[in-house]
C-alpha positions in Angstrom: 0.0 0.0 0.0 1.1 3.5 -0.6 1.3 6.3 2.0 -1.6 8.7 1.9 -3.9 6.6 -0.2 -7.2 5.3 1.2 -8.1 1.7 0.5 -11.3 -0.2 1.0 -11.1 -3.9 1.8 -14.4 -5.8 1.3 -14.9 -9.3 2.6 -18.0 -11.0 1.1 -19.2 -14.0 3.2 -21.7 -16.8 3.1 -25.2 -15.8 4.3 -25.1 -18.2 7.3 -21.6 -17.3 8.5 -19.9 -14.5 10.5 -16.4 -13.7 9.2 -14.1 -10.9 10.3 -11.4 -9.1 8.5 -8.4 -7.1 9.8 -5.6 -5.1 8.1 -2.1 -5.2 9.6 1.0 -3.1 8.8 4.5 -4.6 9.0 5.7 -1.7 11.2 9.1 -3.2 12.0 9.7 -4.5 8.5 10.6 -8.0 9.6 8.0 -10.0 7.7 6.7 -11.7 10.9 2.9 -11.3 11.0 2.7 -11.8 14.8 4.5 -8.4 15.2 2.3 -6.4 12.8 0.2 -3.5 13.9 -3.6 -3.6 13.3 -4.7 -0.6 11.3 -8.3 -1.5 10.6 -10.9 -4.1 11.2 -14.5 -5.0 10.4 -16.8 -6.9 12.7 -20.3 -7.0 11.1 -22.8 -9.8 12.0 -23.8 -13.0 10.4 -24.2 -13.0 6.6 -23.1 -9.4 6.4 -20.1 -8.2 4.2 -17.3 -6.5 6.0 -16.0 -3.2 4.8 -12.8 -1.7 6.1 -11.6 1.8 5.0 -8.0 2.6 5.9 -5.6 5.3 4.8 -2.0 4.0 4.6 0.2 6.1 6.9 3.3 4.4 5.5 4.3 2.8 2.2 5.0 -0.8 2.8 3.8 -4.3 3.3 0.3 -4.8 4.7 -1.4 -8.1 5.5 -5.2 -8.8 5.2 -6.4 -11.4 7.7 -9.8 -13.0 7.2 -11.2 -15.6 9.7 -14.4 -17.2 10.7 -16.0 -16.0 13.9 -18.8 -18.6 13.3 -19.8 -20.8 10.4 -17.8 -21.7 7.4 -17.8 -21.4 3.6 -16.2 -19.6 0.8 -15.4 -15.9 0.9 -14.1 -13.2 -1.4 -11.7 -10.4 -0.5 -11.4 -7.3 -2.7 -9.0 -4.4 -2.2 -9.9 -1.2 -3.9 -7.9 2.0 -4.0 -10.1 5.0 -3.4 -9.1 8.1 -5.5 
């Protein structure tokens, strides 16, 4: 991601599942996800898509984490740069 640019991360989920999404920044540039700083998250309810808007404060490596809070199934992640 590039510094100063706003991004929208969308997580589309199955109607009967509750998934969550987080955006992490590799603040110490070591590549180890356990040390990354959370810069945005979405926690909508069951069957609802998650939308996370985040402006990158630094140019660098970001990680998008998606996980099931409840339920299971296929999901889709989209990252869009907002102009």
